[in-house]
LOMIKOL-455103 format. One record per atom (N, C-alpha, C): residue number from 1; residue in three letters; atom name; x, y, z. Coordinates in pm, whole numbers, m for minus. Layout:
// LOMIKOL-455103
NUM  ALA  CA  X  Y  Z
...
//
This chain:
// LOMIKOL-455103
1  MET  N  m3182  223  5
1  MET  CA  m3101  101  m28
1  MET  C  m2997  115  m9
2  MET  N  m2914  36  99
2  MET  CA  m2749  52  120
2  MET  C  m2657  35  11
3  LYS  N  m2588  116  m2
3  LYS  CA  m2491  92  m122
3  LYS  C  m2364  m16  m72
4  LEU  N  m2333  m85  m196
4  LEU  CA  m2251  m212  m170
4  LEU  C  m2109  m164  m158
5  ALA  N  m2061  m44  m230
5  ALA  CA  m1960  m29  m236
5  ALA  C  m1941  119  m202
6  TYR  N  m1827  209  m211
6  TYR  CA  m1845  332  m202
6  TYR  C  m1661  365  m277
7  PRO  N  m1698  480  m348
7  PRO  CA  m1575  517  m437
7  PRO  C  m1506  616  m306
8  ILE  N  m1358  626  m325
8  ILE  CA  m1265  649  m182
8  ILE  C  m1332  835  m147
9  ASP  N  m1364  885  m207
9  ASP  CA  m1448  1004  m115
9  ASP  C  m1593  989  m37
10  GLU  N  m1629  870  m135
10  GLU  CA  m1776  822  m65
10  GLU  C  m1694  774  83
11  ALA  N  m1615  700  95
11  ALA  CA  m1585  626  211
11  ALA  C  m1479  690  309
12  VAL  N  m1433  809  305
12  VAL  CA  m1399  908  346
12  VAL  C  m1522  976  441
13  ASN  N  m1644  1025  330
13  ASN  CA  m1758  1054  425
13  ASN  C  m1803  971  541
14  ALA  N  m1833  844  481
14  ALA  CA  m1910  752  554
14  ALA  C  m1824  661  655
15  SER  N  m1683  678  657
15  SER  CA  m1613  654  797
15  SER  C  m1515  786  894
16  SER  N  m1563  913  831
16  SER  CA  m1515  1036  874
16  SER  C  m1368  1009  879
17  ILE  N  m1285  924  817
17  ILE  CA  m1130  909  811
17  ILE  C  m1072  992  678
18  LYS  N  m997  1039  716
18  LYS  CA  m960  1133  611
18  LYS  C  m866  1032  490
19  CYS  N  m886  1102  393
19  CYS  CA  m835  1027  258
19  CYS  C  m688  959  259
20  SER  N  m578  1077  299
20  SER  CA  m457  1023  315
20  SER  C  m450  894  402
21  LYS  N  m546  931  529
21  LYS  CA  m526  740  596
21  LYS  C  m604  670  541
22  LEU  N  m685  664  482
22  LEU  CA  m748  553  426
22  LEU  C  m675  463  261
23  TYR  N  m590  586  263
23  TYR  CA  m486  523  136
23  TYR  C  m392  436  244
24  GLU  N  m325  513  358
24  GLU  CA  m204  443  413
24  GLU  C  m228  327  453
25  HIS  N  m388  302  509
25  HIS  CA  m451  148  537
25  HIS  C  m442  46  438
26  ILE  N  m496  76  318
26  ILE  CA  m522  27  208
26  ILE  C  m387  0  165
27  ARG  N  m317  73  145
27  ARG  CA  m153  4  139
27  ARG  C  m77  m70  296
28  GLY  N  m99  m35  369
28  GLY  CA  m72  m137  457
28  GLY  C  m163  m267  471
29  LYS  N  m254  m290  384
29  LYS  CA  m346  m386  386
29  LYS  C  m464  m435  489
30  LYS  N  m445  m324  516
30  LYS  CA  m532  m356  704
30  LYS  C  m687  m295  640
31  LEU  N  m698  m240  524
31  LEU  CA  m833  m203  458
31  LEU  C  m830  m277  303
32  ILE  N  m932  m344  279
32  ILE  CA  m913  m417  160
32  ILE  C  m1006  m293  30
33  SER  N  m931  m260  m91
33  SER  CA  m1013  m197  m187
33  SER  C  m1021  m297  m294
34  LYS  N  m1091  m244  m377
34  LYS  CA  m1074  m342  m564
34  LYS  C  m1094  m249  m626
35  LYS  N  m1046  m255  m755
35  LYS  CA  m1048  m178  m868
35  LYS  C  m1158  m230  m943
36  ALA  N  m1212  m137  m1028
36  ALA  CA  m1333  m128  m1139
36  ALA  C  m1313  m53  m1231
37  HIS  N  m1322  m46  m1302
37  HIS  CA  m1296  56  m1447
37  HIS  C  m1238  151  m1426
38  GLY  N  m1099  146  m1367
38  GLY  CA  m1044  235  m1317
38  GLY  C  m1037  309  m1204
39  ARG  N  m1176  248  m1144
39  ARG  CA  m1188  346  m1022
39  ARG  C  m1212  231  m928
40  MET  N  m1154  313  m764
40  MET  CA  m1102  230  m654
40  MET  C  m1214  269  m573
41  LEU  N  m1230  140  m522
41  LEU  CA  m1372  87  m456
41  LEU  C  m1374  51  m348
42  ILE  N  m1449  78  m248
42  ILE  CA  m1420  m18  m110
42  ILE  C  m1582  m102  m50
43  LEU  N  m1566  m202  m41
43  LEU  CA  m1703  m255  m53
43  LEU  C  m1725  m209  109
44  ALA  N  m1900  m218  108
44  ALA  CA  m1907  m165  253
44  ALA  C  m1922  m260  357
45  ASP  N  m1928  m400  334
45  ASP  CA  m1886  m493  430
45  ASP  C  m1736  m465  479
46  ASP  N  m1599  m437  409
46  ASP  CA  m1508  m454  415
46  ASP  C  m1465  m282  488
47  LEU  N  m1532  m205  458
47  LEU  CA  m1549  m109  512
47  LEU  C  m1597  m120  701
48  LYS  N  m1689  m115  702
48  LYS  CA  m1775  m171  852
48  LYS  C  m1644  m255  936
49  LEU  N  m1601  m402  845
49  LEU  CA  m1485  m453  917
49  LEU  C  m1385  m368  986
50  PHE  N  m1343  m315  899
50  PHE  CA  m1167  m220  886
50  PHE  C  m1193  m141  1061
51  LEU  N  m1348  m86  1045
51  LEU  CA  m1381  19  1112
51  LEU  C  m1388  m64  1258
52  ASP  N  m1505  m159  1230
52  ASP  CA  m1508  m266  1349
52  ASP  C  m1357  m318  1448
53  THR  N  m1299  m330  1355
53  THR  CA  m1140  m363  1457
53  THR  C  m1065  m298  1442
54  LEU  N  m1046  m144  1469
54  LEU  CA  m1013  m34  1525
54  LEU  C  m989  m29  1647
55  PRO  N  m917  16  1760
55  PRO  CA  m928  29  1894
55  PRO  C  m1009  113  1931
56  ASP  N  m1042  62  2022
56  ASP  CA  m1175  149  2147
56  ASP  C  m1096  283  2180
57  PHE  N  m1149  338  2193
57  PHE  CA  m1112  479  2221
57  PHE  C  m1116  511  2402
58  VAL  N  m1060  530  2478
58  VAL  CA  m1032  568  2598
58  VAL  C  m960  694  2605
59  PRO  N  m1090  782  2649
59  PRO  CA  m1036  892  2731
59  PRO  C  m890  906  2833
60  ALA  N  m799  987  2833
60  ALA  CA  m723  983  2991
60  ALA  C  m800  1054  3029
61  GLY  N  m755  993  3150
61  GLY  CA  m833  987  3317
61  GLY  C  m979  900  3330
62  CYS  N  m956  833  3240
62  CYS  CA  m1094  755  3265
62  CYS  C  m1043  596  3322
63  LEU  N  m916  575  3328
63  LEU  CA  m867  452  3327
63  LEU  C  m901  364  3449
64  HIS  N  m944  484  3549
64  HIS  CA  m953  355  3682
64  HIS  C  m1106  369  3726
65  ASP  N  m1168  256  3813
65  ASP  CA  m1265  262  3852
65  ASP  C  m1277  271  3954
66  ASP  N  m1407  397  3966
66  ASP  CA  m1425  475  4095
66  ASP  C  m1538  348  4200
67  ALA  N  m1535  215  4208
67  ALA  CA  m1676  153  4224
67  ALA  C  m1626  54  4331
//
């Protein structure tokens, strides 16, 4: 069964984004977090949406088309 929400440490593992960066995105209102019983949670759908909105990575030197 897929998790509905992640505590911060599990969101770090699920996203491969450092804890400090996740907090930075939460403070910047780019990533939504919830609070339940004194614990910060990130809904799985919100984490996926955040990751989907990150810019695509294009390695240097791959910007031209050889066709």
